[in-house]
C-alpha positions as CSV (number, residue, x, y, z in Angstrom):
1,M,3.3,-17.7,-10.0
2,K,3.7,-16.0,-13.4
3,F,0.7,-14.8,-15.3
4,D,1.6,-16.9,-18.4
5,E,0.6,-19.8,-16.2
6,L,-3.0,-18.8,-16.1
7,G,-3.9,-19.3,-19.8
8,L,-5.2,-15.9,-20.5
9,H,-6.2,-14.8,-23.9
10,E,-3.2,-13.6,-26.0
11,G,-4.5,-10.0,-26.3
12,I,-4.6,-9.9,-22.3
13,M,-1.0,-11.2,-22.2
14,E,0.2,-8.4,-24.5
15,G,-1.5,-5.9,-22.3
16,I,0.3,-7.5,-19.2
17,E,3.5,-7.2,-20.8
18,T,2.8,-3.6,-21.8
19,M,1.8,-2.7,-18.3
20,N,5.1,-4.5,-17.2
21,F,3.3,-6.8,-14.8
22,K,5.5,-10.0,-14.4
23,E,4.8,-12.0,-11.3
24,M,1.3,-12.1,-9.5
25,T,0.7,-10.7,-6.1
26,P,-0.5,-13.1,-3.4
27,V,-4.1,-11.8,-3.8
28,Q,-3.9,-12.1,-7.6
29,E,-2.5,-15.6,-7.3
30,Q,-5.4,-16.9,-4.9
31,T,-8.3,-14.9,-6.5
32,I,-7.9,-15.1,-10.3
33,P,-8.2,-18.9,-10.6
34,I,-11.5,-18.7,-8.6
35,I,-13.0,-16.0,-10.7
36,L,-11.9,-17.7,-13.9
37,E,-13.8,-20.7,-12.8
38,G,-17.1,-18.8,-12.6
39,K,-17.6,-19.0,-8.7
40,D,-18.7,-16.0,-6.5
41,L,-15.9,-14.6,-4.2
42,I,-15.4,-12.4,-1.1
43,A,-11.8,-11.2,-0.9
44,C,-10.3,-9.2,2.0
45,A,-7.1,-7.4,1.0
46,Q,-5.5,-4.2,2.0
47,T,-4.9,-1.5,-0.6
48,G,-1.7,-1.6,-2.6
49,T,-1.8,-5.4,-2.9
50,G,-3.0,-5.5,-6.7
51,K,-6.4,-6.2,-6.2
52,T,-7.7,-4.5,-9.2
53,A,-5.7,-6.7,-11.6
54,A,-7.1,-9.6,-9.4
55,Y,-10.6,-9.0,-11.0
56,T,-9.8,-7.0,-14.3
57,L,-7.6,-9.8,-15.9
58,P,-10.1,-12.9,-15.4
59,L,-13.1,-10.6,-16.3
60,L,-11.7,-9.4,-19.5
61,D,-10.7,-13.1,-20.3
62,R,-14.4,-14.2,-19.7
63,L,-15.7,-11.3,-21.7
64,L,-13.3,-12.1,-24.6
65,H,-14.5,-15.8,-24.7
66,E,-18.4,-15.0,-24.7
67,G,-18.4,-11.9,-26.8
68,N,-21.2,-9.5,-26.8
69,P,-23.3,-10.0,-29.8
70,D,-26.3,-8.3,-28.4
71,N,-24.7,-5.2,-27.4
72,V,-25.7,-5.2,-23.6
73,V,-24.0,-4.2,-20.6
74,K,-22.1,-7.6,-19.6
75,S,-20.2,-6.5,-16.5
76,L,-20.7,-3.9,-13.8
77,I,-18.1,-2.6,-11.2
78,V,-19.3,-0.6,-8.4
79,V,-17.0,1.4,-6.3
80,P,-17.3,4.3,-3.6
81,T,-15.6,7.2,-5.4
82,R,-15.1,8.8,-8.7
83,E,-11.4,8.8,-8.2
84,L,-11.3,5.0,-7.9
85,A,-13.6,4.7,-11.0
86,Q,-11.2,6.6,-12.9
87,Q,-8.3,4.6,-11.6
88,I,-9.8,1.4,-12.5
89,D,-10.7,2.5,-16.0
90,I,-7.1,3.2,-16.5
91,Q,-6.0,-0.2,-15.7
92,F,-8.8,-1.6,-17.8
93,Q,-7.5,0.6,-20.7
94,G,-4.0,-0.6,-20.2
95,F,-4.8,-4.3,-20.0
96,S,-7.4,-4.2,-22.8
97,Y,-5.4,-2.1,-25.3
98,F,-5.1,-4.8,-27.9
99,L,-8.5,-6.2,-27.3
100,P,-12.1,-5.3,-28.9
101,L,-13.7,-4.3,-25.7
102,S,-15.5,-1.2,-24.4
103,T,-15.6,0.5,-21.1
104,T,-17.9,3.3,-19.7
105,V,-17.1,5.1,-16.5
106,V,-20.0,6.6,-14.7
107,Y,-19.7,9.2,-11.8
108,G,-21.1,12.5,-10.8
109,G,-19.8,16.0,-11.3
110,G,-19.2,17.4,-14.7
111,D,-21.8,19.0,-17.0
112,G,-24.7,17.6,-19.1
113,I,-22.2,16.4,-22.0
114,G,-20.7,13.9,-19.3
115,W,-24.3,12.6,-18.5
116,S,-25.2,12.0,-22.1
117,Q,-21.8,10.2,-22.7
118,Q,-22.4,8.1,-19.7
119,K,-26.0,7.2,-21.0
120,Q,-25.1,6.5,-24.4
121,G,-22.2,4.2,-23.4
122,M,-24.6,2.1,-21.4
123,I,-27.6,2.2,-23.9
124,M,-25.4,1.0,-26.6
125,G,-24.2,-1.8,-24.6
126,S,-20.6,-1.4,-23.0
127,D,-18.8,-4.6,-22.0
128,I,-17.7,-3.1,-18.8
129,V,-19.4,-0.3,-16.8
130,I,-17.5,1.2,-13.9
131,A,-19.9,3.2,-11.6
132,T,-20.4,5.0,-8.4
133,P,-23.7,4.1,-6.7
134,G,-25.2,7.4,-6.8
135,R,-24.8,8.3,-10.3
136,L,-25.6,4.8,-11.6
137,L,-28.9,4.8,-9.7
138,A,-29.8,8.2,-11.4
139,H,-29.1,6.8,-14.7
140,I,-31.4,3.8,-13.9
141,Q,-34.2,6.0,-13.0
142,N,-33.7,8.6,-15.6
143,S,-32.0,6.9,-18.4
144,G,-33.6,3.7,-19.0
145,V,-30.4,1.7,-18.5
146,D,-30.9,-1.9,-18.7
147,L,-28.8,-4.2,-16.3
148,S,-30.7,-7.3,-16.9
149,H,-28.0,-8.9,-18.8
150,V,-25.0,-8.4,-16.4
151,R,-23.1,-11.5,-16.0
152,Y,-20.4,-10.2,-13.8
153,F,-20.8,-8.0,-10.9
154,V,-17.8,-6.5,-8.9
155,L,-18.2,-4.7,-5.6
156,D,-14.8,-3.1,-4.9
157,E,-13.9,-1.5,-1.5
158,A,-17.2,-2.6,-0.2
159,D,-16.4,-1.6,3.5
160,R,-15.7,1.9,2.2
161,M,-19.1,1.9,0.5
162,L,-21.0,0.9,3.7
163,D,-19.2,3.5,5.6
164,M,-20.3,6.1,3.4
165,G,-23.9,4.9,3.7
166,F,-24.3,3.3,0.4
167,F,-26.0,0.1,1.6
168,D,-29.5,0.9,0.4
169,D,-28.1,2.3,-2.8
170,I,-26.3,-1.3,-3.4
171,M,-29.2,-3.2,-2.7
172,K,-31.3,-1.2,-5.3
173,I,-28.6,-1.6,-8.0
174,V,-28.7,-5.6,-7.0
175,A,-32.2,-5.6,-7.7
176,E,-31.8,-4.4,-11.1
177,L,-29.3,-7.6,-12.0
178,P,-30.3,-11.0,-12.8
179,A,-30.2,-13.7,-10.3
180,Q,-27.9,-15.7,-12.5
181,R,-24.5,-13.9,-12.4
182,Q,-21.0,-14.0,-10.9
183,T,-20.5,-11.7,-8.1
184,V,-17.3,-10.8,-6.7
185,M,-16.7,-8.6,-3.5
186,F,-13.3,-7.0,-2.4
187,S,-13.0,-5.5,0.9
188,A,-10.2,-4.2,3.3
189,T,-12.0,-5.3,6.4
190,L,-14.8,-8.1,7.0
191,P,-16.7,-6.7,9.8
192,P,-20.3,-8.1,10.3
193,K,-22.0,-5.4,8.1
194,I,-19.9,-6.8,5.2
195,R,-20.7,-10.3,6.3
196,Q,-24.5,-9.5,6.1
197,L,-24.0,-7.8,2.8
198,A,-22.1,-10.7,1.3
199,K,-24.9,-13.1,2.6
200,Q,-27.5,-11.2,0.9
201,I,-25.9,-10.9,-2.7
202,L,-23.3,-13.7,-3.1
203,R,-24.1,-17.4,-3.6
204,D,-21.9,-20.0,-1.8
205,P,-18.8,-17.9,-2.1
206,S,-15.2,-18.8,-1.8
207,E,-13.2,-16.7,0.6
208,V,-9.8,-15.3,0.4
209,N,-8.0,-13.3,3.1
210,I,-4.8,-11.6,2.6
211,A,-2.9,-9.6,5.2
212,I,-6.0,-8.2,6.8
213,S,-5.6,-4.5,8.1
214,K,-2.0,-4.5,8.3
215,P,0.3,-2.0,6.8
216,N,2.8,-3.1,3.9
217,E,6.0,-4.3,5.3
218,A,7.9,-2.2,2.9
219,I,6.6,1.0,4.3
220,S,8.9,2.6,7.1
221,Q,6.6,3.9,9.8
222,V,8.0,6.7,11.9
223,A,6.2,9.8,14.1
224,Y,7.0,13.1,15.6
225,V,5.3,13.7,18.8
226,C,5.0,17.5,18.8
227,Y,2.9,20.6,19.8
228,E,0.4,21.4,16.9
229,N,2.3,24.8,16.0
230,Q,5.5,22.7,15.6
231,K,4.1,20.8,12.6
232,I,5.0,23.4,10.0
233,G,8.4,23.8,11.3
234,I,8.9,20.0,10.9
235,I,7.5,20.2,7.3
236,R,10.0,23.0,6.6
237,E,12.9,20.7,7.8
238,L,11.8,17.7,6.0
239,F,11.5,19.7,2.7
240,A,14.8,21.7,3.2
241,R,16.3,19.4,0.4
242,P,14.7,17.9,-2.6
243,S,13.3,14.3,-1.8
244,G,13.5,13.1,-5.4
245,T,10.1,11.4,-5.0
246,K,6.3,12.5,-4.8
247,T,4.8,13.1,-1.3
248,I,1.1,13.1,-0.1
249,I,0.3,15.2,3.0
250,F,-3.0,14.1,4.6
251,S,-5.0,16.7,6.6
252,S,-8.0,16.2,8.5
253,S,-10.4,19.0,6.9
254,K,-11.0,20.9,3.6
255,L,-10.2,24.2,5.4
256,K,-6.9,22.9,6.8
257,T,-6.0,21.4,3.5
258,K,-6.4,24.8,1.8
259,E,-4.4,26.7,4.4
260,L,-1.6,24.1,4.4
261,A,-1.3,24.1,0.8
262,R,-1.0,28.0,0.7
263,T,1.7,28.0,3.5
264,L,3.6,25.3,1.6
265,K,3.4,27.5,-1.7
266,Q,4.7,30.4,0.3
267,M,7.7,28.3,1.2
268,K,8.4,27.8,-2.5
269,L,7.5,24.1,-2.6
270,N,5.7,22.9,-5.7
271,V,2.5,21.8,-4.2
272,G,-1.2,21.2,-5.2
273,A,-4.3,20.7,-3.2
274,M,-7.1,18.0,-3.5
275,H,-10.3,18.1,-1.6
276,S,-14.1,17.9,-2.5
277,D,-14.6,21.7,-3.0
278,L,-12.9,21.3,-6.4
279,E,-15.0,20.8,-9.4
280,Q,-14.4,17.4,-11.1
281,E,-12.1,19.0,-13.8
282,Q,-10.0,20.7,-11.2
283,R,-9.5,17.4,-9.3
284,E,-8.5,15.7,-12.6
285,A,-6.0,18.3,-13.5
286,V,-4.4,18.3,-10.0
287,M,-4.2,14.4,-10.3
288,L,-2.7,14.6,-13.8
289,D,-0.1,17.2,-12.8
290,F,0.8,15.1,-9.7
291,R,1.2,11.9,-11.8
292,N,3.2,13.7,-14.5
293,G,5.6,15.3,-12.0
294,K,4.4,18.8,-12.5
295,I,3.7,18.8,-8.9
296,D,5.8,17.0,-6.2
297,I,3.7,17.5,-3.1
298,L,-0.1,16.9,-2.8
299,V,-2.0,18.1,0.1
300,A,-5.1,16.4,0.5
301,T,-8.1,15.2,2.7
302,D,-9.0,11.6,2.7
303,I,-10.7,12.0,-0.7
304,V,-7.6,10.3,-2.0
305,A,-6.7,8.0,0.5
306,R,-8.3,5.2,-1.4
307,G,-8.5,4.8,-5.2
308,I,-5.4,6.4,-6.4
309,D,-2.7,4.3,-7.7
310,I,0.7,6.3,-8.5
311,E,3.7,3.9,-8.1
312,D,6.5,6.6,-7.3
313,I,5.0,8.1,-4.1
314,G,7.9,8.0,-1.8
315,T,6.4,9.5,1.3
316,V,3.1,9.9,2.9
317,I,2.7,12.4,5.8
318,N,-0.2,12.5,8.3
319,Y,-0.3,16.1,9.2
320,D,-3.1,15.2,11.4
321,V,-3.5,11.5,13.1
322,P,-6.4,9.8,11.4
323,H,-9.6,9.4,13.1
324,D,-9.7,5.6,12.4
325,P,-6.7,3.0,12.4
326,E,-8.1,1.9,9.1
327,D,-7.7,5.3,7.5
328,Y,-4.0,5.4,8.7
329,I,-3.6,2.0,6.7
330,H,-5.2,3.3,3.5
331,R,-3.3,6.7,3.9
332,I,0.3,5.2,4.2
333,G,-0.8,2.5,1.7
334,R,-0.6,5.3,-1.0
335,T,3.4,4.6,-0.7
336,A,5.5,1.4,-1.3
337,R,3.4,0.1,-4.2
338,A,4.5,-2.0,-7.1
339,S,7.3,-3.8,-4.9
340,A,8.9,-0.4,-3.9
341,T,9.7,1.0,-0.5
342,G,8.2,4.0,1.2
343,T,7.8,6.2,4.4
344,G,4.9,6.9,6.4
345,I,5.4,10.0,8.8
346,T,2.8,11.0,11.4
347,F,2.5,14.1,13.2
348,V,1.2,13.4,16.7
349,S,0.2,16.6,18.8
350,E,-0.6,16.4,22.3
351,Q,-4.2,15.9,22.0
352,E,-4.0,13.2,19.4
353,Q,-1.7,10.9,21.4
354,D,-4.8,8.6,22.3
355,K,-5.7,8.3,18.7
356,F,-2.2,7.2,17.6
357,Q,-2.0,4.9,20.6
358,R,-5.0,3.1,19.0
359,I,-3.4,2.8,15.7
360,E,-0.2,1.3,17.3
361,K,-2.5,-1.3,19.0
362,F,-4.3,-1.9,15.9
363,I,-1.3,-2.8,13.8
364,E,0.1,-4.3,16.9
365,R,3.4,-2.6,16.8
366,E,5.3,0.4,18.5
367,I,6.0,3.2,15.7
368,E,9.3,4.7,16.0
369,K,9.3,8.3,17.5
370,L,11.8,10.6,15.9
371,P,13.3,13.7,17.6
372,I,12.0,16.9,16.7
373,P,14.7,19.3,15.0
374,E,16.4,21.2,17.9
375,R,15.6,24.7,16.7
376,L,11.6,23.9,17.2
377,G,12.4,23.4,20.8
378,K,11.2,20.4,23.0
379,G,7.9,18.6,22.1
380,P,5.4,17.2,24.7
381,K,6.1,13.8,26.4
382,Y,4.4,10.8,24.7
383,D,1.9,9.8,27.2
384,P,-1.3,8.6,25.7
385,A,-2.9,7.7,29.1
386,A,-2.3,11.2,30.6
387,C,-3.9,12.4,27.4
388,D,-7.0,10.2,27.8
389,R,-7.4,11.3,31.6
390,R,-7.4,15.0,30.6
391,G,-10.5,14.1,28.7
392,S,-12.5,17.2,28.0
393,R,-9.9,19.5,29.4
394,R,-7.4,18.9,26.6
395,N,-5.5,21.6,24.9
396,F,-7.7,21.8,21.7
397,H,-6.0,25.1,20.8
398,G,-2.7,23.4,20.0
399,R,-0.6,25.4,22.7
400,G,2.8,24.6,22.3
401,P,6.1,26.0,23.3
402,R,6.5,29.6,24.7
403,K,8.2,32.4,22.9
404,G,11.7,31.9,22.1
405,S,11.4,28.0,21.8
406,G,12.1,28.4,18.0
407,S,8.5,27.2,16.9
408,S,7.4,28.3,13.5
409,G,4.9,31.0,14.6
410,K,2.1,32.1,12.2
411,P,1.2,29.2,10.3
412,G,1.4,27.0,13.3
413,G,-1.0,29.0,15.2
414,R,-3.6,29.1,12.5
415,Y,-3.4,25.4,12.2
416,G,-3.6,25.0,15.9
417,R,-7.3,25.5,16.0
418,R,-9.2,22.4,15.6
419,Q,-11.7,22.3,12.6
420,G,-14.8,20.8,12.2
421,S,-16.9,18.7,14.4
422,G,-14.1,16.0,14.9
423,K,-16.6,13.5,13.2
424,R,-15.2,11.4,10.7
425,P,-15.2,13.3,7.4
426,R,-17.5,12.2,4.4
427,E,-15.2,13.6,2.0
428,A,-15.1,11.0,-0.7
429,G,-18.6,10.9,-1.3
430,S,-19.2,14.4,-1.6
431,G,-23.0,14.3,-1.9
432,G,-25.3,12.0,-3.7
433,G,-23.9,12.8,-7.1
434,N,-20.7,10.8,-7.0
């Protein structure tokens, strides 16, 4: 189905053409008509399926037809991270380029000027407010922001927000909204807690399910079963020749991300790092350089596993196996976007084999195991059951081949030591100010 079959406003169609959108994705085809009818909706769709446009386009159309003569906040989009808020704003700016509509993006970080700009935008009556929960609540409490005229309320990546502990914040925000509104919720999964939230804030919603919790078929998934101190050597082999596309390397902790980025720079690779210790301006500068091709490789924590939409990412490397199968899907979902193809590579150390097997069971397929380059020596046998039996006696120090096996030495030793508590990181939230 093509966008011109929807009967959208002429100005929106100009934006769609400028953005080079042609045919609708399945999630767009199934959700846009429902939203245009004014019904509440709960939609389950994985990352990279075009869900942002699925609510952006009908929302713009309805705002155009209604106007905003009273200069109030007409629509509110709540998202888990500032990165996603920025990305959604970029898409709104593209689609509404020819339209007389205003947007305000509300998130933490920055200085007092940013706070004042956010406050002014909402007080003056922005057509569209895109906000993270903590920062929006701070404005509600301190800036006199009025949300009593909101007609359209969107929760994007609702499961991620609940994982980050934002349930109470969301309910406080909902309490500020009028009862008569249209509410749309997008989530990558529909666990019981999402069902509970939907029951509390949606009215007789329609439900759409698109490819729940399965990686994009356009992504080639492979793995290297290796010792911890062989990972750097594999990286060296992978980047021995220019890839011609952008790459994201995901690591499990801020400390490891910093160390890995330093090591790759010493290898003369064009690399940047993204983690929650960076100031907001620094994050934006890194992402701009990555988007514009000034850096080819981005080493990151899960802070960017969701909420970034760059079309020409050819490869995603999981330097560490993600803690959660859902995180694996969101990580590799950064590639193969906009009908492109891509590759997801995972390094599986001896102590990570049981986690990796859980991922394979979750996605209901066995991921191809590639041989380690000969010069790095032999890797461990892939035997998740044995790994699980070892339990607390696992080799947490990443002990690999003996001397003379060709492993890559110093950097591998540094990365072999496990960082943090092993709990799932709360990177994306980076505190209550997001």
